N, C-alpha and C positions, 0 to 999 in steps of 0.2 A: 629775404631779398625782395625788394620793392622797385620795379622798372616803371610802373605808370603812376603818375601823380594823381591825387584825388580829383583834380580838375578834369583831366583827361578821362578818368574812369566814369565821372559824372557825365561828361559829354557823350560818352560811349552808351551808357544807360538810356540816355534821352533819344539817341538816335534808335537804339533798338526797340524801344518803346513805340517810337513813330513808324518803324519798318520792321515789324516782327517777322520771325521765320523760325521754323522749328529745327534746332540743331539735331535732334535726335532723329527726325524723320529724314534729315539729309543722308543718313546711313542706311535707310531701310532697303534701297535697291543694292546696295554693297552686301547686306545681310543675305539677300536673296540669292546673290551670286554664290555664296558659300554653301548653298544648299541643293540637294537633289531636285529634279524637275518635278518629281511626285513622290509624296510619303503619306504614310496612313494618319499618325497622330502626332500633332505639335502642341507644345505648351510655351505660352508667352508670359513671362513673370515681369509684373510692373507694367500692365498692359495699357494703363491711361485711357486715352480716348479711343483705343481700338485701331488705330491706324495700320500697325504691323500685323495684328491679329487678322484683319480683313485681307491683307496681302497673302498671308500665309494660308488663308482658306481658298485662295485661288490654286493651291497645289495639294492641300491636305484633305483626307477624308473628315477629319475633324480637328479642331482647333479648341484647347481650353485657355482661356484669357484670365489671368488673375492679378487683382489689384487691391490694395489695402483702402483705397479711397471709395466710398460709396457714391459721392457725388459724380466723379469723373467717370465711374464704371456705368452709372445710370445714363449719362450722356453717351457713352460707348454703345450701350444696347439700343439707344434710339438711333444712332447713326449707322448700325449695321442691318443690311437688308434680311428679311427672315429667311431667304433662301440660302444665306451663307451658313457654313456649319461650324459657327463660332458659339461657345459657351461661356459666358461671363461669370467670375466668381468674386466675391469680396471676401479676402481673406489675408491672413498674414502669410507670405510665401514660404516661410521656414516652418514655423509653428504647426501650420495647417497646410503642409505641402500636399498638392493633389496627388492622390493614389494612381497608381499605373505606370505604364511604360511608354515613352516617347521616342519617335524617330528624330524629332527636332526639339530642342528647347533654346529659346531666345529670352534675352533680359538686357533691356536698353535703359540705361541711366536709373537703374534701381537697386544695383548690388551694394552701393555704398550705403544704403539705407539698412542692409542686412548684416549679420555677422559672417565675414567673408568666407571663411573656411567652411563653417556649417554650411552655407548656401551653396558652395561648390560641390561639396560632399554629397548634397540632397541632388544636385543636378546629374552628378555622376551616377548615383544610385538608381535613378528613375531614366536614365538615358539607355534607350535600346542598343542591343549589340549593332555596330556599325553606323549609330545614331550620331548627330552633330550637336554641339553646343556653340552659340555664338552670343558673345556678351559685348555690348559697348557700354563703356563704364567711364567714371570720372575719377581722377587722382589728385592728390595734393601737389602742387608745383614745389619742386625743392632744388632740382639741379639746374645748372645753366641751360642745358637741352630742354628743360620743361619751360623754362621761362622765355627762351627764344621762339619756341613753338607757339606760346601764348601770344608773344608780341606779332608773331607772322600772322595770327589768326585774327588780329584786328582789322586789318585793311581787307582780309578775305571775308570777314564776318560782315562787315558794312557793305561790300560788293554784293554778297548774297542776299542781304536784306533788300538792298535797292532793286535787285534783279527780279527776286521773287515778288516783290510788290509792285513791279513796273514803274518804280519811280513814285508811287503814291502813297502817302500814309494810310495805313490799314488799322482795322481793329485788332486788338490782341487776340491770339487764339485761345481755344478751352485752356483753363488751367486747373490744376489739383487743388483742392482744399486741405489735404493731409500735411502736416508739417514737412518742411523741406530741410534737409541738413547738408552741410558741405562734406566732401570727401575729406577722409582724414589720414587714408593710407597713400604713401608715395608710390610712384611706378615701380621703384625698386622693390618695395614691400610687396606689391602686387605680384611682381614676376617671381620672387622667392616663394611666396605661400601658394600661388597657384601651380608652380612647377613642382612642389611637394605633393599636392593634392591630385593634380592632372598631369601625369607623366606625358611629355611630349607635347604640351599645350604651346600654343603659338600666340604671342602678343606683340602689340605694335603701338607705339604713340601715334597719335592722330591729330590733325587740326582741330580747331574749335573745342579744345579743352577736353577732348575725350582719347580713350585708348580702346583697341579691340582685342578680344580674346576668341580664339576658336579652338576647339578639341574635338576630336573624333574618337568615339567610344570604340575599342577593339571589337571586332568581330569574334563570335564565338568561335572557338576552335573545331 
């Protein structure tokens, strides 16, 4: 189902190139609202340039940030003040999942690069009792609701780009060098498989071609 013509898509891409903004960082403050005011250990999967890891460090005793891209991870280290308790690691988030138990696990725009159920299983296994998992992900549009949200995101996307750049063209933000892949799971697929893996998980479609997933690890009896 195609709603936008190639001409419209091309115009949107040119606008975004002139007025870039970070769709994932848009959700960082929302992520923080899902978390406790203070916690001990946090893990950020797909940490990119470290923006979210640095925000988590304002609440956590220690943050581990993992990304498979060595270039963007090196940039993240340079951008992170030495005083912040953030450790960056270049690793495959599933094959080399960091050992330990975490009060908070976050994963933004990265889980579609991973085997979905295996990744959620790892998150569940390493989330401490009472801990919180927050995922911001991408899904493949299939239903009319998906496509309508995509269309509604277009003017909102343009407005956000214009406002965040104060109406002036801006250099593009830091980008990853690792291969980028499109999401292949639909939102319905994600709801079904996440529900089987994480009982009680809360999922919601969002603007800007994203969905959110929140799950609380039950506390020990």
